[in-house]
C-alpha positions in Angstrom: 38.0 -39.1 -26.1 39.3 -35.8 -25.1 36.0 -34.0 -26.0 34.0 -36.5 -23.9 36.3 -35.9 -20.9 36.1 -32.1 -21.2 32.3 -32.3 -21.6 32.1 -34.6 -18.6 34.2 -32.2 -16.5 32.1 -29.2 -17.4 28.9 -31.2 -16.6 30.3 -32.2 -13.2 31.5 -28.7 -12.5 28.0 -27.3 -13.4 26.3 -29.9 -11.1 28.7 -29.1 -8.3 28.1 -25.4 -8.5 24.3 -25.5 -9.2 23.2 -26.2 -5.6 25.2 -23.3 -4.3 23.9 -21.0 -7.0 20.3 -22.1 -6.3 20.7 -21.7 -2.6 22.2 -18.2 -3.1 19.4 -17.3 -5.5 16.7 -18.5 -3.0 18.3 -16.5 -0.2 18.3 -13.4 -2.5 14.7 -14.0 -3.4 13.6 -14.1 0.2 15.5 -10.9 0.9 14.0 -9.2 -2.1 10.5 -10.5 -1.3 10.8 -8.9 2.2 12.0 -5.6 0.8 9.2 -5.6 -1.9 6.6 -6.4 0.7 7.7 -3.5 2.8 7.7 -1.2 -0.3 4.2 -2.4 -1.3 2.8 -1.8 2.1 4.8 1.1 3.3 2.5 1.9 6.2 2.8 0.9 9.8 -0.5 -0.4 11.3 0.8 0.6 14.7 1.5 4.1 13.6 -1.7 6.2 14.1 -2.5 9.6 12.7 -4.2 12.6 14.4 -7.6 11.0 13.7 -6.6 7.5 14.9 -6.3 6.2 11.3 -3.4 4.3 9.6 -0.5 6.4 8.1 0.2 5.6 4.4 3.7 6.5 3.2 3.2 5.7 -0.5 3.3 9.4 -1.5 4.7 12.7 -0.3 3.1 14.2 1.7 2.1 11.1 3.6 -1.6 10.8 4.6 -3.8 9.2 7.1 -6.8 7.1 6.3 -9.4 7.1 9.0 -13.0 6.0 9.2 -15.9 8.3 10.1 -18.9 7.3 12.2 -20.9 6.7 9.1 -18.2 4.4 7.7 -16.8 6.8 5.2 -13.1 7.0 4.5 -11.4 10.2 5.6 -8.1 11.1 4.0 -5.9 13.7 5.8 -2.5 14.7 4.4 0.2 15.2 6.9 3.3 17.4 7.3 6.6 16.1 8.4 5.6 16.8 12.0 2.6 14.4 11.6 0.0 17.2 11.8 -2.7 17.9 9.2 -1.7 20.2 6.4 -3.9 22.2 4.0 -5.3 20.4 1.0 -3.7 21.4 -2.3 -4.8 19.7 -5.5 -4.5 16.1 -4.3 -7.0 13.6 -5.6 -7.8 10.0 -4.7 -10.1 7.2 -5.6 -10.5 3.8 -4.0 -12.0 0.4 -4.9 -12.8 -2.3 -2.4 -15.0 -5.0 -1.2 -16.3 -8.0 -3.2 -14.3 -8.4 -6.4 -17.5 -9.5 -8.3 -19.3 -6.4 -7.2 -16.6 -3.8 -6.0 -17.4 -0.6 -4.3 -15.9 2.4 -6.0 -15.2 5.5 -3.9 -14.5 9.0 -5.0 -13.3 11.7 -2.7 -14.2 15.4 -2.3 -13.1 18.1 0.1 -14.9 17.9 3.4 -16.8 20.6 5.1 -16.6 22.3 8.5 -14.1 20.5 10.8 -13.2 18.2 7.9 -12.4 21.1 5.5 -8.8 20.0 5.2 -9.6 16.3 4.5 -11.0 14.3 1.6 -14.1 12.4 2.4 -15.5 9.4 0.4 -18.8 9.7 -1.4 -20.0 6.4 -0.1 -19.6 4.2 3.0 -16.9 1.5 3.0 -17.9 -2.0 2.0 -19.3 -4.3 4.8 -17.0 -6.3 7.0 -14.4 -5.8 9.7 -11.4 -6.2 7.3 -11.9 -4.0 4.3 -9.3 -4.2 1.5 -8.9 -1.1 -0.6 -6.9 -0.3 -3.7 -6.1 3.4 -3.6 -5.2 5.6 -6.6 -3.5 8.7 -5.3 -2.4 11.8 -7.3 -0.6 14.5 -5.3 -1.0 17.0 -8.2 -3.3 16.9 -11.2 -0.5 16.2 -13.6 1.3 13.7 -11.4 1.3 10.0 -12.2 -1.2 8.1 -10.1 0.4 6.0 -7.3 -1.4 2.7 -6.4 -1.5 1.6 -2.8 -3.2 -1.5 -1.3 -4.3 -1.3 2.3 -6.5 -3.3 4.6 -8.6 -1.3 7.1 -9.2 -3.2 10.3 -12.6 -1.8 11.3 -13.0 -4.0 14.4 -10.5 -1.6 16.0 -12.6 1.4 15.0 -14.7 3.0 17.7 -17.9 4.7 16.6 
């Protein structure tokens, strides 16, 4: 009889504590979800770079992703003051568009006024909201950093 009473007390105690534990865990998950979302998309769509593009903070130095008149992506790395800095050995690739037939972009150093930027080899996929998965390496031996971004091209002026 004593074992049954002890087991019953433990069961009742567990049932009494469970809702509080679940509520606390749920609250923790929401907080973590918000923090993780901010980490995954560590760019501010209201923050604009020198070329009017979005600033991406996933790597140091940060960079701006802008769109040229011919719908190519233009990557410009920025100093702490938010101004363009000289390219070093950074490299970048991007994949976007339709998942069944994705567009893969590679980047090369631009020419002329774009000599300090990386320009995509192809135009961005069609649409006003283009989702891209970027693979960024700030040095040749660095581990690639993946960043997901949505470019809102309806805001883009040609």
